[in-house]
NULUM-577249 format. One record per residue (C-alpha): residue in three letters; x, z, y. Coordinates in steps of 0.001 Angstrom, whole numbers. Layout:
- ALA,X,Z,Y
...
REM end
This chain:
- MET,-8435,51291,-18823
- GLN,-7162,49336,-21814
- PHE,-9432,46432,-20809
- ALA,-7919,46383,-17305
- GLU,-4389,46580,-18660
- HIS,-5133,43810,-21163
- HIS,-6521,41401,-18584
- GLY,-3921,42400,-15985
- ALA,-1176,41545,-18470
- ARG,-2866,38188,-19131
- LEU,-2961,37398,-15407
- LEU,695,38350,-15015
- ARG,1782,36349,-18067
- PRO,2709,33197,-16093
- PHE,5278,35237,-14138
- ARG,7210,36088,-17313
- LYS,8938,32748,-16789
- PRO,9885,33048,-13122
- GLY,11415,29561,-12906
- PHE,8217,27890,-14061
- ALA,6052,30144,-11865
- LEU,8211,29575,-8775
- ALA,8156,25789,-9263
- VAL,4354,25782,-9597
- ILE,3858,28019,-6551
- LEU,6190,26029,-4303
- ILE,4763,22650,-5294
- LEU,1197,23914,-4913
- ALA,2031,25487,-1542
- LEU,3140,22094,-278
- GLY,-26,20327,-1427
- ILE,-2468,23064,-412
- GLY,-665,23818,2866
- ALA,-732,20189,3960
- ASN,-4416,19832,3095
- THR,-5307,23143,4736
- ALA,-3763,21880,7989
- SER,-5339,18419,7860
- LEU,-8761,19688,6761
- ASN,-8662,22218,9601
- LEU,-8020,19408,12055
- LEU,-10793,17347,10512
- TYR,-13211,20276,10630
- GLY,-12246,21390,14147
- TYR,-12498,17962,15738
- VAL,-14980,16024,13610
- LEU,-17247,18502,11830
- ALA,-17398,21627,13999
- PRO,-20388,21509,16379
- LEU,-19705,20542,19984
- PRO,-20377,23356,22487
- TYR,-23665,21830,23647
- PRO,-27235,22524,22446
- GLN,-28358,19886,19894
- ALA,-25087,18028,20446
- ASP,-25981,15500,17727
- ARG,-28523,13994,20161
- LEU,-25934,13366,22893
- VAL,-24715,9763,23094
- ASN,-22400,7644,25201
- VAL,-23993,4465,26624
- TYR,-21671,1685,27754
- PHE,-21266,-2063,28210
- THR,-19439,-4396,25874
- ALA,-18522,-8012,26500
- LYS,-17009,-10390,23972
- GLN,-14918,-11932,26762
- MET,-13396,-8556,27751
- PRO,-10526,-6883,25829
- ALA,-11985,-3370,25977
- ASN,-15288,-1564,26301
- LEU,-16695,-1188,29806
- GLN,-18426,1716,31498
- MET,-21877,1767,33069
- SER,-23162,447,36397
- TYR,-25664,2421,38443
- PRO,-28384,-289,38652
- THR,-28433,-478,34859
- TYR,-28360,3330,34615
- PHE,-31482,3589,36754
- ASP,-33245,838,34800
- LEU,-32458,2471,31465
- ARG,-33854,5792,32670
- THR,-37131,4217,33768
- GLU,-37600,1365,31261
- THR,-36607,3003,27956
- THR,-38343,5773,26042
- GLY,-35423,6576,23748
- MET,-33812,9179,26018
- THR,-35085,12390,27545
- ASP,-32336,12725,30145
- ALA,-29127,11018,31248
- GLY,-26214,11537,33603
- MET,-23172,9749,35015
- TYR,-19622,10906,35690
- LYS,-16279,9628,36917
- LEU,-12872,11304,37018
- LYS,-11395,11836,40494
- ASN,-8001,12753,41902
- LEU,-8399,15446,44550
- ASN,-6156,17213,47044
- LEU,-7116,20887,47039
- VAL,-6273,23054,50076
- SER,-5892,26726,49176
- GLY,-4643,28857,52042
- ALA,-1475,27286,53339
- SER,-729,25315,50159
- VAL,-2008,21934,49005
- SER,-2138,20986,45317
- HIS,-3484,18161,43238
- VAL,-6396,18782,40852
- ARG,-8398,16511,38645
- GLY,-12130,16726,39019
- ALA,-15235,14804,38035
- ALA,-17842,13315,40332
- ILE,-21131,13645,38444
- SER,-24808,12961,38905
- ALA,-26945,16050,39424
- SER,-28551,15481,36018
- LEU,-25331,15591,33965
- PHE,-25232,19353,33385
- THR,-28902,19413,32362
- THR,-28316,16428,30055
- LEU,-25531,18336,28322
- GLY,-27722,21436,28242
- VAL,-25083,23752,29741
- ARG,-25367,26560,32254
- ALA,-22897,28198,34574
- ALA,-21262,31455,33502
- LEU,-21421,32567,37120
- GLY,-23824,31218,39716
- ARG,-25574,27924,39001
- VAL,-25048,24219,38360
- PHE,-26262,21444,40645
- GLY,-29948,21224,41339
- ALA,-32105,18123,41638
- GLY,-31195,16119,44734
- ALA,-27616,17427,44935
- ASP,-26374,13843,44544
- GLU,-28568,12361,47288
- PRO,-27130,11282,50670
- GLY,-27173,14140,53166
- ALA,-27245,16883,50495
- ALA,-25060,19945,50916
- SER,-21472,19590,49701
- GLU,-21305,21790,46601
- VAL,-18704,22320,43892
- VAL,-18700,23960,40466
- LEU,-15347,25356,39320
- SER,-13821,25650,35882
- GLU,-12963,29165,34709
- ARG,-9259,28286,34926
- LEU,-9451,27202,38577
- TRP,-11719,30157,39452
- SER,-9091,32531,38077
- ARG,-6338,30797,40012
- LEU,-8109,30607,43378
- PHE,-10263,33735,43417
- ASP,-8734,35994,40756
- ARG,-12040,35893,38811
- SER,-13929,37577,41645
- PRO,-17755,37185,41679
- LYS,-17448,36925,45453
- ALA,-16181,33383,44974
- LEU,-19802,32204,45126
- GLY,-20517,30964,48627
- ARG,-16850,30555,49505
- THR,-15579,27154,50622
- VAL,-12732,25030,49349
- ARG,-11361,21878,50955
- LEU,-11129,18811,48743
- ASN,-9715,15584,50199
- GLY,-10162,17036,53670
- ARG,-13826,17971,53185
- ALA,-15320,21464,52831
- TYR,-17317,22262,49673
- THR,-19289,25414,48881
- VAL,-18691,27060,45512
- VAL,-22053,27448,43768
- GLY,-21012,28121,40177
- VAL,-18296,28715,37597
- MET,-18496,27169,34118
- PRO,-17668,29078,30906
- GLY,-14102,28995,29633
- SER,-15243,27027,26574
- PHE,-16618,24161,28700
- HIS,-14236,21188,28846
- PHE,-15816,17995,30114
- PRO,-14908,15225,30076
- ASP,-11536,16688,29057
- ALA,-9518,19908,29205
- GLN,-7707,18826,32411
- THR,-10914,18672,34493
- ALA,-10766,21593,36936
- LEU,-13983,21158,38946
- TRP,-17165,19109,39322
- LEU,-18582,17499,42482
- PRO,-21936,15798,43033
- LYS,-21609,12012,43047
- VAL,-23356,10807,46196
- ILE,-25719,8072,44995
- GLY,-26711,5981,47998
- PRO,-28710,2792,48559
- PHE,-25654,684,47712
- ASP,-25671,2027,44135
- HIS,-29289,900,43655
- GLN,-28658,-2722,44591
- PRO,-29359,-5064,41629
- ASP,-26339,-7258,42407
- ASN,-24049,-4359,41416
- LEU,-24803,-5064,37767
- THR,-21095,-5457,36956
- ALA,-19861,-2412,38916
- TRP,-18750,-681,35705
- HIS,-17173,2317,37393
- ASP,-18794,5416,35865
- ALA,-19488,6682,32338
- MET,-23004,7447,31109
- ILE,-24178,10246,28817
- ALA,-27759,10353,27486
- ARG,-29781,12740,25339
- LEU,-31799,10992,22647
- ALA,-35511,11640,22440
- PRO,-36657,13438,19251
- GLY,-36861,11023,16350
- VAL,-34957,8242,18146
- SER,-31659,6984,16738
- ALA,-28707,5621,18675
- ARG,-29449,2161,17272
- GLN,-33052,2287,18512
- LEU,-31900,3289,21998
- ALA,-29373,438,21950
- ILE,-32147,-2068,21131
- GLN,-34286,-741,23997
- SER,-31282,-822,26348
- GLU,-30393,-4405,25466
- ALA,-33977,-5468,26199
- ALA,-33706,-3795,29614
- LEU,-30367,-5541,30234
- ASP,-31874,-8918,29362
- ARG,-34564,-8309,31977
- GLU,-31891,-7353,34535
- ILE,-29930,-10545,33909
- ALA,-33063,-12727,34010
- HIS,-34018,-11311,37455
- PHE,-30501,-11170,38931
- PRO,-30589,-11921,42699
- ASP,-28048,-14779,42348
- PRO,-29435,-17204,39701
- SER,-26127,-19119,39568
- ALA,-24439,-16055,38023
- ILE,-26843,-15821,35083
- PRO,-24960,-18383,32920
- PHE,-21758,-16450,33639
- PHE,-23288,-13208,32312
- LYS,-24456,-14979,29174
- THR,-21028,-16550,28658
- MET,-19429,-13098,28892
- GLY,-21663,-11895,26069
- MET,-22643,-8681,27857
- ARG,-24393,-6137,25650
- ILE,-25081,-2400,25701
- ALA,-23749,-127,22963
- VAL,-24684,3444,22113
- THR,-22365,5784,20181
- SER,-22282,9520,19607
- LEU,-20725,11644,22318
- ARG,-18232,13019,19804
- SER,-16980,9514,18991
- ALA,-16600,8724,22676
- LEU,-14642,11915,23350
- LEU,-12441,11654,20259
- GLY,-11522,8007,20713
- LYS,-8542,7002,18568
- LEU,-8032,10585,17414
- HIS,-10768,10048,14831
- GLU,-8710,7292,13178
- ARG,-5564,9405,13230
- LEU,-7372,12287,11526
- ILE,-8739,10047,8790
- LEU,-5305,8547,8142
- ALA,-3725,12001,8072
- GLN,-6310,13207,5566
- ILE,-5746,10187,3335
- ALA,-2017,10940,3308
- THR,-2504,14642,2561
- GLY,-5127,13868,-78
- LEU,-2683,11565,-1861
- LEU,-45,14284,-1690
- LEU,-2425,16794,-3308
- VAL,-3319,14328,-6070
- LEU,402,13800,-6681
- VAL,850,17572,-6911
- TRP,-2013,17790,-9411
- PHE,-633,15046,-11622
- ASN,2818,16577,-11442
- LEU,1722,20091,-12308
- ALA,-775,18850,-14894
- ASN,2177,17318,-16720
- LEU,4039,20635,-16510
- PHE,1045,22586,-17802
- ILE,623,20091,-20633
- ALA,4257,20656,-21574
- ARG,3724,24413,-21410
- ALA,564,24194,-23520
- LEU,2354,22081,-26100
- ALA,5152,24633,-26240
- ARG,2434,27209,-27099
- ARG,633,24814,-29449
- GLY,1199,27041,-32451
- GLU,-133,30180,-30741
- LEU,-3245,28412,-29441
- ILE,-3996,26771,-32816
- VAL,-3656,30101,-34605
- ARG,-6195,31540,-32159
- ARG,-8566,28678,-33012
- VAL,-8087,29318,-36732
- ILE,-8987,33020,-36402
- GLY,-12204,32170,-34565
- ALA,-11514,31525,-30880
- ASP,-13610,28566,-29739
- THR,-12674,26074,-27028
- ARG,-14390,28064,-24289
- ILE,-12312,31151,-25021
- LEU,-9088,29139,-25059
- PHE,-10109,27440,-21825
- GLY,-10801,30853,-20276
- ARG,-7306,32083,-21163
- LEU,-5628,28986,-19781
- PHE,-7846,28989,-16681
- ALA,-7086,32646,-15942
- GLU,-3350,32033,-16179
- SER,-3566,28821,-14127
- LEU,-5734,30523,-11514
- THR,-3146,33248,-11008
- LEU,-478,30723,-10122
- SER,-2917,28614,-8091
- LEU,-4008,31582,-5964
- ALA,-370,32512,-5380
- GLY,292,28893,-4374
- SER,-2715,28869,-2056
- LEU,-1537,32090,-383
- ALA,1826,30473,315
- GLY,-36,27314,1343
- LEU,-2034,29248,3949
- GLY,1173,30223,5725
- LEU,2602,26719,5468
- GLY,-699,25202,6601
- GLU,-843,27418,9697
- PHE,2704,26383,10591
- LEU,1898,22687,10110
- LEU,-1295,23021,12152
- ARG,581,24540,15091
- VAL,3126,21717,14926
- LEU,437,19014,14787
- LEU,-1527,20486,17698
- ARG,1604,20114,19837
- THR,1773,16397,19076
- GLY,-575,13480,19733
- PHE,-3285,15076,17583
- ALA,-4124,17471,20424
- ASN,-4609,14745,23062
- SER,-8384,14753,22969
- ALA,-11295,15494,25260
- VAL,-12680,17666,22449
- ALA,-10991,21058,22675
- PHE,-9806,22316,19304
- PRO,-11867,25447,18536
- LEU,-10440,28818,17657
- ARG,-9463,29053,14021
- ASP,-12357,30015,11752
- TRP,-10439,31997,9157
- ALA,-13437,32111,6838
- VAL,-13353,28305,6725
- VAL,-9561,28263,6355
- THR,-9635,30758,3483
- ALA,-12529,28944,1817
- ILE,-10548,25681,1924
- ALA,-7454,27316,398
- VAL,-9372,29195,-2309
- GLY,-11439,26115,-3140
- LEU,-8290,24033,-3557
- ALA,-6740,26797,-5694
- VAL,-9761,26966,-8037
- LEU,-9900,23187,-8284
- SER,-6170,23097,-9052
- ALA,-6527,25741,-11764
- LEU,-9391,23762,-13286
- VAL,-7267,20584,-13387
- PHE,-4301,22377,-14949
- SER,-6245,24287,-17580
- LEU,-8210,21209,-18673
- ALA,-4981,19216,-18903
- GLY,-3315,21893,-21016
- LEU,-6348,22284,-23273
- HIS,-6803,18581,-23940
- PHE,-4280,18205,-26759
- VAL,-4974,21563,-28425
- ARG,-8717,20906,-28537
- ARG,-8260,17641,-30473
- GLN,-5471,18928,-32721
- ASP,-6097,18932,-36508
- LEU,-5920,22628,-37469
- SER,-4185,22226,-40831
- GLN,-1625,19828,-39417
- GLY,-1210,22066,-36410
- LEU,-474,25118,-38564
- ARG,2186,23197,-40478
- ASP,3783,22169,-37157
- ALA,3323,25535,-35472
- ASP,6967,26469,-35766
- ALA,8361,22947,-35475
- ARG,9103,20733,-32565
- SER,6978,17674,-32255
- THR,6953,14753,-29931
- GLY,3187,14445,-30262
- GLY,1086,11505,-31354
- ARG,899,8067,-29868
- GLY,-2140,9005,-27742
- GLU,-343,12025,-26338
- HIS,2737,9961,-25610
- ARG,715,7283,-23798
- LEU,-1307,9778,-21770
- ARG,1750,11662,-20597
- GLY,3459,8378,-19799
- ALA,414,7418,-17743
- LEU,709,10713,-15848
- VAL,4339,9957,-15043
- VAL,3435,6425,-13911
- THR,706,7852,-11668
- GLN,3164,10319,-10144
- LEU,5590,7508,-9423
- ALA,2849,5294,-7969
- LEU,1574,8011,-5631
- ALA,5087,8953,-4553
- PHE,5825,5246,-3998
- THR,2664,4797,-1905
- LEU,3306,7758,395
- SER,7014,7030,687
- GLY,6409,3328,1276
- VAL,3931,3906,4095
- GLY,6232,6557,5599
- VAL,9204,4177,5586
- ILE,7066,1365,7035
- LEU,5904,3620,9874
- VAL,9438,4751,10645
- HIS,10677,1165,10450
- GLY,7865,64,12782
- LEU,8673,2858,15238
- MET,12308,1783,15254
- LYS,11220,-1796,15940
- LEU,9207,-612,18940
- ASP,12398,768,20482
- ALA,13796,-2767,20327
- VAL,10731,-4429,21914
- ARG,11563,-6236,25132
- LEU,9630,-4357,27777
- GLY,10258,-6882,30532
- PHE,11353,-4091,32864
- GLN,14120,-1496,32943
- PRO,12829,2037,32198
- ARG,16201,3757,32604
- HIS,16936,5643,35836
- ASN,13351,5241,37094
- ILE,11431,8319,38245
- THR,7727,8088,39085
- PHE,5226,10309,40823
- GLN,1744,9921,42317
- ILE,182,10575,45688
- HIS,-3524,10615,46467
- LEU,-4579,9336,49900
- PRO,-8387,9466,50230
- LEU,-10004,7296,52871
- GLY,-12926,8515,54907
- SER,-15394,6549,57000
- GLU,-13230,6647,60132
- SER,-12302,3162,61318
- GLY,-8659,2321,61420
- GLN,-7753,4494,58432
- ARG,-6635,1523,56365
- ALA,-4270,372,59100
- ARG,-2867,3880,59422
- LEU,-2455,4106,55658
- ARG,-627,761,55612
- THR,1736,2069,58269
- GLN,2304,5364,56440
- LEU,3139,3644,53159
- THR,5604,1346,54927
- GLN,7245,4349,56615
- LEU,7376,6194,53299
- ARG,9252,3319,51646
- ARG,11790,3238,54440
- ALA,12262,7015,54289
- LEU,12676,6973,50506
- SER,15376,4308,50752
- ARG,17411,6734,52908
- VAL,17259,9585,50375
- PRO,20768,10108,48904
- GLY,20891,8802,45351
- VAL,17939,6396,45673
- GLN,19078,2860,44814
- ALA,15671,1148,45025
- ASP,12060,2172,45522
- THR,8551,742,45453
- ILE,4921,1815,45845
- ALA,2301,322,43522
- SER,-1231,865,42299
- ASP,-26,978,38704
- VAL,3075,1487,36598
- PRO,3657,569,32951
- PHE,2049,2811,30335
- ASP,47,4998,32699
- GLY,-3220,4078,30952
- GLN,-4995,3183,34215
- SER,-4817,-622,34115
- MET,-8129,-2453,34645
- GLY,-8744,-5939,33313
- TYR,-10269,-8645,35523
- ALA,-11489,-12134,34746
- ALA,-9496,-14798,36602
- TYR,-10199,-18535,37063
- PRO,-8046,-21419,38287
- ASN,-9398,-22884,41507
- PRO,-10893,-25425,41209
- TYR,-12199,-24230,37867
- ASP,-11370,-26604,35004
- GLY,-13913,-25150,32586
- LYS,-11155,-24160,30121
- HIS,-8920,-21371,31311
- ARG,-10451,-17937,31948
- PRO,-8010,-15172,31015
- ASN,-8313,-11440,31521
- VAL,-5418,-10229,33656
- PHE,-4119,-6879,34869
- PRO,-3794,-6832,38687
- ILE,-1150,-4565,40240
- VAL,-1216,-3946,43983
- THR,2373,-3546,45171
- GLY,4851,-4840,47730
- PRO,8511,-5605,48410
- GLY,10989,-3782,46192
- TYR,8967,-3896,42986
- LEU,11173,-6451,41208
- ARG,14435,-4702,42038
- THR,13182,-1213,41258
- LEU,11724,-2019,37842
- GLY,14185,-4786,37008
- VAL,11570,-7554,36618
- HIS,13103,-11057,36763
- LEU,11885,-13629,39295
- LEU,11769,-17080,37627
- SER,10478,-19308,40405
- GLY,9108,-19029,43921
- ARG,9550,-15743,45746
- MET,8401,-12115,45860
- PHE,6520,-10466,48716
- THR,8226,-9899,52053
- ALA,7416,-7699,55032
- GLN,5884,-10744,56741
- ASP,3349,-11143,53906
- ALA,2052,-7630,54492
- ALA,1107,-8524,58059
- SER,-1279,-11279,56953
- ASN,-4387,-11431,54799
- ALA,-3695,-14874,53363
- GLY,-4356,-13799,49784
- GLU,-1000,-14345,48078
- ALA,-37,-13348,44538
- VAL,2896,-13307,42148
- ILE,2018,-13824,38477
- ASP,3925,-13490,35225
- THR,4465,-16294,32707
- THR,1598,-15161,30442
- ALA,-881,-15271,33322
- ALA,515,-18649,34416
- ARG,59,-20221,30975
- GLU,-3403,-18742,30478
- LEU,-4602,-19689,33962
- PHE,-3035,-23126,34383
- GLY,-1544,-24069,31014
- ASN,2062,-24337,32296
- LEU,4679,-22564,34437
- ASP,4761,-25039,37343
- VAL,2159,-23074,39264
- VAL,3695,-22111,42636
- GLY,1174,-23174,45288
- ARG,-1773,-23240,42848
- GLN,-4857,-21123,43585
- PHE,-7056,-18851,41483
- ASN,-9881,-16443,42087
- PHE,-11366,-13328,40515
- ASN,-14803,-12531,39081
- ALA,-16591,-15894,39399
- PRO,-15554,-19596,39172
- ASN,-14878,-21445,42451
- ASP,-15650,-18383,44596
- SER,-13611,-18720,47802
- LYS,-14600,-15437,49477
- ALA,-11809,-13493,51159
- GLY,-10416,-10895,48814
- LEU,-11168,-13030,45760
- LEU,-9145,-16236,46303
- PHE,-5338,-16074,45960
- ARG,-2412,-18526,46111
- VAL,564,-18200,43746
- ILE,3863,-17729,45591
- GLY,6070,-16747,42642
- VAL,6361,-16436,38865
- VAL,8106,-13512,37146
- GLY,8958,-12680,33542
- ASP,6465,-10941,31278
- SER,6474,-7156,31043
- ARG,4645,-4761,28770
- GLN,2089,-2933,30863
- ALA,-171,-1176,28379
- HIS,700,-2042,24761
- LEU,3726,-2147,22503
- GLY,4229,-3758,19134
- SER,2624,-6914,17843
- ARG,-293,-7006,20250
- LYS,-16,-9856,22719
- PRO,622,-8570,26273
- ALA,-1998,-9390,28878
- GLY,-1057,-11444,31899
- ILE,-169,-9526,35072
- VAL,-1057,-10519,38619
- TYR,797,-8824,41512
- ILE,-1121,-8568,44812
- ASP,506,-7589,48108
- ARG,-395,-4058,49185
- GLY,-449,-4811,52907
- GLN,-2862,-7700,52425
- VAL,-5225,-5649,50255
- LEU,-5384,-2903,52888
- GLN,-6563,-5494,55409
- MET,-9217,-7045,53160
- LYS,-12779,-5803,53339
- GLY,-14905,-5991,50200
- THR,-11934,-6760,47976
- VAL,-12291,-6068,44259
- PHE,-9110,-3973,44512
- SER,-10575,-1144,46568
- TRP,-10000,1107,43554
- ALA,-6252,814,44186
- ILE,-6350,2262,47690
- PRO,-6664,6062,47170
- THR,-4041,6699,44470
- TRP,-526,5264,44508
- TYR,2479,5427,42218
- VAL,5895,5827,43791
- VAL,8873,4631,41725
- VAL,12486,5308,42655
- ARG,15583,4054,40842
- THR,18290,6711,40819
- PRO,21131,7864,38555
- LEU,20243,11476,39392
- SER,18081,13671,37186
- THR,14481,14427,38099
- ALA,15279,18067,38879
- ALA,18152,17071,41158
- ILE,16271,14553,43303
- LEU,12707,15911,43250
- PRO,13124,18397,46174
- ALA,14381,15605,48443
- LEU,11511,13332,47387
- SER,8961,16083,48079
- ARG,10401,16726,51542
- THR,10338,13016,52319
- VAL,6663,12651,51401
- ALA,5778,15790,53368
- SER,7562,14470,56470
- ILE,5558,11218,56466
- MET,2263,12496,55024
- PRO,1825,16202,55782
- GLY,-549,17970,53417
- VAL,-310,15296,50713
- PRO,1021,16770,47432
- ILE,2969,14789,44851
- TYR,1980,15114,41214
- GLY,2459,13457,37831
- VAL,6247,13531,38161
- ARG,7717,11793,35096
- SER,10530,9444,34324
- MET,9630,6020,33010
- ARG,11197,7048,29705
- GLN,8791,9985,29526
- ARG,5838,7665,30177
- LEU,6993,5426,27358
- SER,7443,8436,25075
- ALA,3927,9660,25909
- LYS,2568,6226,25018
- LEU,4238,6478,21617
- ALA,3213,10117,21035
- PRO,90,9442,18901
- ARG,1939,6881,16799
- ARG,4931,9203,16485
- ALA,2656,12080,15421
- VAL,1220,10107,12507
- THR,4664,8767,11613
- VAL,6211,12245,11499
- LEU,3272,13592,9514
- VAL,3327,10826,6911
- LEU,7120,10978,6725
- MET,6967,14730,6092
- PHE,4486,14161,3286
- ALA,6585,11271,1961
- LEU,9621,13548,1723
- GLY,7404,16185,122
- ALA,6133,13587,-2338
- LEU,9699,12604,-3249
- SER,10619,16270,-3735
- VAL,7560,16901,-5900
- ALA,8247,13753,-7888
- ALA,11899,14737,-8403
- VAL,11054,18264,-9609
- GLY,8161,17089,-11750
- LEU,9971,14173,-13334
- TYR,13007,16308,-14163
- SER,10837,19032,-15694
- VAL,8788,16582,-17733
- GLU,11816,14609,-18891
- SER,13599,17829,-19819
- TYR,10673,18799,-22026
- ARG,10318,15296,-23511
- VAL,14021,15032,-24275
- GLY,14070,18572,-25655
- GLN,11274,17644,-28054
- ARG,13349,14649,-29203
- THR,16496,16685,-29916
- PRO,15974,16525,-33731
- GLU,15461,12768,-33439
- PHE,18720,12496,-31509
- GLY,20475,14535,-34202
- LEU,19187,12187,-36922
- ARG,20241,9093,-34943
- ALA,23664,10616,-34319
- ALA,24035,11412,-38026
- LEU,23227,7753,-38766
- GLY,25994,6562,-36443
- ALA,24471,6317,-32959
- ASP,26918,7291,-30206
- ARG,26101,9274,-27065
- ALA,25763,6196,-24852
- GLN,23113,4756,-27164
- LEU,21169,8031,-27138
- ARG,21231,8190,-23353
- GLY,20244,4520,-23244
- LEU,17053,5291,-25196
- VAL,15935,7733,-22530
- LEU,16992,5573,-19596
- ARG,15199,2499,-20960
- GLU,11978,4455,-21309
- ALA,12410,5925,-17806
- GLY,13062,2411,-16489
- ARG,9819,1114,-18003
- LEU,7875,3953,-16398
- LEU,9614,3274,-13073
- LEU,8707,-411,-13261
- LEU,5039,310,-13964
- GLY,4894,3004,-11257
- SER,6517,674,-8719
- VAL,4041,-2138,-9443
- VAL,1073,196,-8979
- GLY,2784,1771,-5948
- VAL,3236,-1601,-4241
- CYS,-524,-2150,-4541
- GLY,-1086,1294,-3041
- VAL,1265,539,-133
- LEU,-540,-2751,551
- VAL,-3952,-1034,594
- LEU,-2899,1989,2652
- GLY,-771,-197,4912
- ARG,-3833,-2309,5671
- LEU,-5706,834,6739
- PHE,-2891,1784,9101
- SER,-2485,-1725,10481
- ALA,-6231,-1854,11174
- SER,-5778,1087,13564
- HIS,-3852,1033,16855
- TYR,-386,1422,15403
- ASP,589,-2287,15491
- MET,1920,-2066,11934
- GLN,3045,-5313,10378
- GLY,2206,-4084,6863
- ALA,4579,-3805,3929
- ASP,7951,-5487,4424
- PRO,10595,-6228,1764
- PHE,13158,-3888,3310
- SER,10839,-879,3159
- LEU,9690,-1610,-386
- LEU,13256,-2162,-1611
- LEU,14409,1101,-33
- VAL,11604,3078,-1683
- VAL,12203,1414,-5069
- THR,15889,2286,-4800
- VAL,15277,5944,-3928
- LEU,12614,6416,-6593
- GLY,14776,4569,-9108
- VAL,17679,6932,-8515
- ILE,15365,9954,-8811
- THR,13720,8667,-11998
- LEU,16954,7679,-13731
- LEU,18639,10960,-12801
- ALA,15594,12861,-14078
- GLY,16010,11127,-17423
- TRP,19806,10892,-17571
- LEU,20627,14566,-16976
- PRO,18464,15939,-19861
- ALA,19609,13053,-22098
- LEU,23241,13881,-21320
- ARG,22635,17493,-22289
- ALA,20789,16579,-25514
- SER,23368,13989,-26562
- ARG,26081,16651,-26515
- VAL,24272,18824,-29090
- PRO,26113,18567,-32473
- PRO,24066,16521,-34985
- MET,23784,19325,-37572
- GLU,22594,21815,-34957
- ALA,20042,19291,-33695
- LEU,18788,18663,-37246
- ARG,18344,22391,-37860
- GLU,15851,22473,-34944
- ARG,13366,20387,-36934
REM end
């Protein structure tokens, strides 16, 4: 009983000074809470196993080309060759996202599905929770039309009834039989995918001249003992054979010029995308914050240990060795650290919920349910590590203290030796440097985000509302002509809706993430200019609706839509990259191959418009944009823009709110295209905001930690300076007795604080440059450290540091000299 009371009193000893204990707990809660949240994200997305058997053997196989701005997907001829000519994979599958109109009873809704090869489910190693997945041959021409539903869609359509198996659903006007339901934990390729259809793989997909039809994504399962690099080497050898035996020998030099290769990466990397970078950056920021907390609290525990120097030295004199003293300090530190970790758990859960509502949650990898054993282990581990840091810091000076000198100074104040003074100064400098680094990067991110708001977009996002319609085409002849007529009628009907000032229909809108890059060549080809451009299929009304400026020539008219002459409007970037100047009206260019004059590939420039940002903001150079007339595309057979035909964006300019005008827009679409739902309703401002969401998430996170770092630095610096100045009170009394006035005494402290600030700022600038380079290397378009940001951080930290020194110095300078001398 006495033993328990003795050790219980020792554990509760830190709480005898509630101010000190509360400061330690709050500061630790900030550091541990932030790291608990970020480590949970890192574990859930990067370290936790994917919900597939032997998921580490699943890889994404795709094309790269040095002449293309982004990675490409896979073509079916290459997919078949890789399956037969490589030994590095045991199975493989293909998939492609699809927009689908789902008929359920009397209602029609839009769903997103995936058209997959029959082998995809077996490649992933997954089974249906109800029914079955696709069998071999389900993707062959003439096979039965089957569909596998997600658990979410099954619940919505059939109220989770097992009788759903064998029922039919209509997708894009075609009946499909439900054969299976996937588990609720299955999200592929992302959480928005509601169903899976067999991709019909016909003779056309096997043709060798479809080498560059990079339309679908490929997943493979590595053979035992084979690495991703080994499979990539085998795949590149197969690609070289494909290129060497390409049916059109004249295209072989073109393929080699493009630098086409095949890359293999883990499935997790493919699904995470840029989220992986954001998680690493977030963990670096939170790790720096925790280190700052440790340095800050280590300084406080050193001050506390020095205040107890006499007690600890007496214990050494009467026989307590270093291990016993360490045990006492560790026990007391651990008590506060565990209390801080408990508070950090609550803060970390709050931060995690906030972060999952931002850009960190936009991933094809579903964040798993919280593993509280892992969460608790992280918090406890950080608490024990913190206690170890604090107790070792507090023990350092006592362990090296001369016992006889220590006993003489046991009841006296001491400023410590030169080594102690330098070490504690180094701790303060480190605190300042870490706070400077986090604050500097936070200010740079905020400054960069503010700059993005001032970027010239080249179009007017205000008062523009967008939505999508999906219009699948079957094999019936004349459907393209009917679709062309329907889209023309829809534009006319939209223009009569009250409140609509302008309207347009296009294959793409800015910042929708769907833009596809195409190689373009001046005709005749000059051997120099070969840019990658973004084609947009549109028609009359586009310039007025989006506020794009016409610089020369003209825009499309209704007469253009009635012909198939191949006419285009290009922006100034495309004009310079294609022809080297802006005097290009009447010039010709073609897509895909030099000097190819096939219909659907050769176009004549009829106008030049100003540049507009289509996919990227910030410092990245915008790609050139080519506008193709919608009516002409719908008359062309074999055009490279067939992808634009099924799904269209409708944009209306209106001063009304989305809620006010949406019912009228829905009725208008229904009157022209019965049974066609509208979806993806968002203002252009909302699209722009969604584009900035990942960047904003990191900015808010780092800014939160920067403010936390400034708060920790302010509390820590004030506490440390209060102790340091308190230890110098007798010295101040002696100086005052010798004639020093109060201003001189305060100047001593401020000069020392200024030196520490200068050193901390120099080290902090280096930290900002290094961390800023990491951020700028990602997709945030950071410009790196700028003088304004650095000056602002230096000013804020300077005020904090000087106040932390001035306030205790002011208090000490007011102590009467005789009273100060008696404290010696």
